[in-house]
N, C-alpha and C positions, 0 to 999 in steps of 0.2 A: 722586352717590356712585360712587366708583370700585370696581370689583369685580375681584378676582383670580380669573380663570376657571380652574377645576380640570378642564380637558378631559381631560387624561391625567395619570397619577401622575408620569410622568417630567417633564412640563412644569412641574407644580407644584413638584416637588423642586428643579429648576433655578432657578426663579423665587424660591422660598423661600430657597435657599442664597445667592442674590445679595443678598437683602434683609438677611441676617444676617452676610454675609461680613466686614463692617468691625468687628464686635465681637469681643472676645477669645474664645479657644477654650473657656475655662471656661463662659462664658455661652452659647455656641453649643450645647455639649453639654447644658446644663441645659434650654434651650429645646426642643431636639429630643426629649429624654426626656419633657418635659412634654407635648408634642403627642402622643407615642406613647401615654402613659398616657390622655390624653383620648380618643384615637381608639379605644383598646381598651375603655374603660369606658362611654363615652357616644357616641362616633362624631363625627368631625370635621364630618360633614354637619349636626350640631346646633350647631356653633359659628358664630356670626354674624361675630365679629371677634376678632382678637388684636392688642393694641397693646403695643409695647415703649416704655417711657419712662424718663426719668432719665439717670443717668450713662453707661449703656451705649449710648445712641442715637448713631448716626453724625452728626457735625456736618458742615454744608456746607463749612466751611473745613478739615476734616480733623482738627481738634483733638479729642483724646481726653481725657475727664475721669474715666475709670475709675481708681479707686485701691484700696488694700487694704481700705478700709472701705466700698467701693461694693457694693451688692447688684444684682440683676438684676430690675427691676420689670416684671412682666407683668400686663396687664389682659385677662382672657378674658371675652368677652360671649357668653352662650349664648342659644339660642332660648327663648322664654317657656314652651314646653311641656316643657322638661327638668325632671324631678322634682328637688326639693330634696335628697332623700336621695342621689341619684347625684352631685350637685355636692359634697355633704359627703364622700362616699366618695372622690371624686377629690382633694379637698383634702388628705385624710390622706396620700395617695400623694405629692402635690406637696411637702408638708412634709418627707417622707422624702427627696425629691430635693434639696430645699434643703440638707439636712444632708449628703447625699452630695457635692454640688458646692460645699460650704463657703460657702453663702449664709445659713446660719442657725446661731446659737450656741445649742446646747442646754445649759442650766444643769446643771452637775454637782453644785452645792451646793443641795440642795433645802431652802432656808431661807426665812425671812420676806422678805429683800430680793430673792431670786430670784423669788419669787411676785409681789412688787410690780412688778418689771421686766417679767414676763410680762404682767401686767395692763396696764401702760403700752403695751407693744407691740400688744396686741390692741385697746386703746382708741383709740390714735392711728394705727395702721398703720405705725408707725416700725419699720424693719428687718424688714418683711414683704415678701417678694419676689413674692407672687402675690395677685391679687385676682380673685375669680370672681363674676360678676353675670349678670343677665338683661337682655335688650334693653329691656324695659319700664322698668326702673329707670334705665337709661342715658338713654333718650329723655325720661323724666320728670325727669331730673337729681335723683334721690333719693340724696344723698351717702352716707349711712350704709349704704344697700343696695349701692351701687357698690363701696365699699371695706371693707365688713363691719366697720365700727367702731361704737363705742358711740353710740347715738342721742342721748343726753343730752349727751355730750361734744361731739359734732359740732355740735349745736345751739348750745351755750353758747360753745365755744372755737374750734372748727375754722374757719379762714378758707376756707370751702368753695368759694366762687366763684373766689378767687385760685388755690387749689390745682388746681381743675379746668382753668382756663384755662392755667396754667403747665404742667401736664402735657400738654395738647394742643399747646402751642407747642414742647414738647421731647419729641416722640414720633414713632414710625414705625409704620405698620400693616404687620405681617408676615404677616397671614393674614386673608382675608375682606373684608367691607365696610369702607369708610372712613366711620365715623359721627361723626367729630370735629367736623364743621361744625355739628352739632346743638347742641353746647355753645357754640361761638363765636357762634351767632345768638341764643341764648336767655339767656345769662348776662351780667349787668351788674354791674360791681364798684363798690362804694361805699367811702368812708373807714372805715365801720364794720368792713368786712372786714380792713382794716389794723390796727384796734384789736384785733381777735380774734387776728390773726397775732402782734402784739406780745405780748399776754397769754400765748398758748400757748408761744411760744419763750422768753419770760422765765421762765415756770414751769419749763420743761425745763432751762434753764441754771442756775437757782437750785437746782433739785432735785439737781443733781450735787454741790453743795457738801457736804451731810451724808454722801453715800456715797463721797466721794473718798478717805477713809481706808481703805475696804475695797478693797484693791488687786486682789483677784481679779475685782472688777466693773470692766469697761472703761468707766469714766465718761466718758472723753474722747470716745468716739464719739457720745455724746448731745450733748455741747457742740458738736462739729463739725457735727452734723446740725442743731442749732438755728440756728447761724450760717448754714449753707447755705440752710436754709428761709427765714430772714429775708432773705437776699440775693435769692433767687429771687422770693419773694413781692413784695418791695419793688420790685425791678426791673420785674416784670410790671405792677405798679400804675402805675409812673411811665412806662415806655417801651413797654408792650404788646408785648414780645417776650421771647425766651428764649435769649440768646447764651451762650457758654461762661462759666464762673465768672470767669475772668481778665478778661474784658471787663466783666462786671458790677462787679467790684472796681475796675477802672479808672474806671468811671463814678462810683461812689460816693466814690472818692478825690478826683475832680475837684470833687465837690459840697462838699468841705471848704473853708472860707473862708480860714483863716490857714495860713501855712507850717508852723507847729507842729502844727496839726490834721492837715494832709496828711502830715507826717512820722510822727505817731503812728498814723494810719490805715494808712500803708504798712507800718510795722513789724508792726502787728497782722495785716494780711492776708497778709503774707509768712510769718508764723508759722503762720497758719491753713492755708495751702497746704502748708507743710512737714509739719504734723501730719496732714494728709489723706493724704500720701504715706507718712509714717513715724510712725504713731500712738504716742505715749508720754505719760506723765504730765507735765503742766505746770501747776502751781498758779497761777503768775502769769497765764498765759493764761486759766485758769478764772475768776479774779476779774475779768478785764477783759471777759469775754464779755457779761455782762448789760448793762454800760454801752454796749458796741458795738452790741448788738442793739437797744437803745433808740434809739441815735443813727441807725442804719440806717433804722428805721421813721419817725422824725421827719423825716429828710432827704427820704425818699420822699413823705410826705404834704405837706410844704411845697413840694417841687418840683412836684408835681401841681397844687397850688393855684395856683402861679405860671403854669403852662402853661394852665390853664383860664381864668385871669384875662386872659392875653394873647389867648387865643382869642376871648373875649367882646368884647374891645376891637376886634379885627379885624372881627368880625361887625357 
């Protein structure tokens, strides 16, 4: 495990700034404010590791995936002796920071549908920019404790192993110990995880149809997230890496057999990338999403099956 030595405050600040210099200013300010809050309320000496993952991470080839719908995903791992009430107190401040830095939508319409969406966010971790956990939960790979999601939901629907491995492959340690290898060594992905990924993302995409008429609810962001999660999970299952979305899209377009299928896939993914940059209502895209999500997962499962078969023949 690699450790970022905090010998002097100036040395840490310089090293920390280098680690986050490639992400946008909005995210840099949010991360710095978050660490200041943690230092004030708990103390950074009680933080084991802070991992930045998702669209904000710096890619090796310099490609930036941050869009107007991207949040800033931080996983903070505390020492086991940090009291839970202090972690909950810090979380309230971080939620306020997410609002301040425009990483969180606070529902102004306190109605039935808003409450349902809030439950979805807390249950799935979707559009939540911070995750606070303890070292024992990380090392034991207790998914619902790591991401503070509903235990029943995570057991039944969440493709836990794929999510964890995909996060690790698309992350940077910006503070403390590098504990990512623990997950890589102890997590094995099965086809059942892909089935759970398929079910979860289909449910999300199909759930947007009845709320699409409520224009104040930004249903498109849920569709885009379901497609993105499908691509990333399926790519990791098939190729065991986490390249930029455009590369993942190129791979899955190549897996299409006929010219017509390739053309339809190209049109869909082009629209997907456009909507990530400039979100707006698109009912045609909405109705195509469930079919594309299904196809992405099927292609991934079949491709992996072929690879394993070829590997057994060679052995």
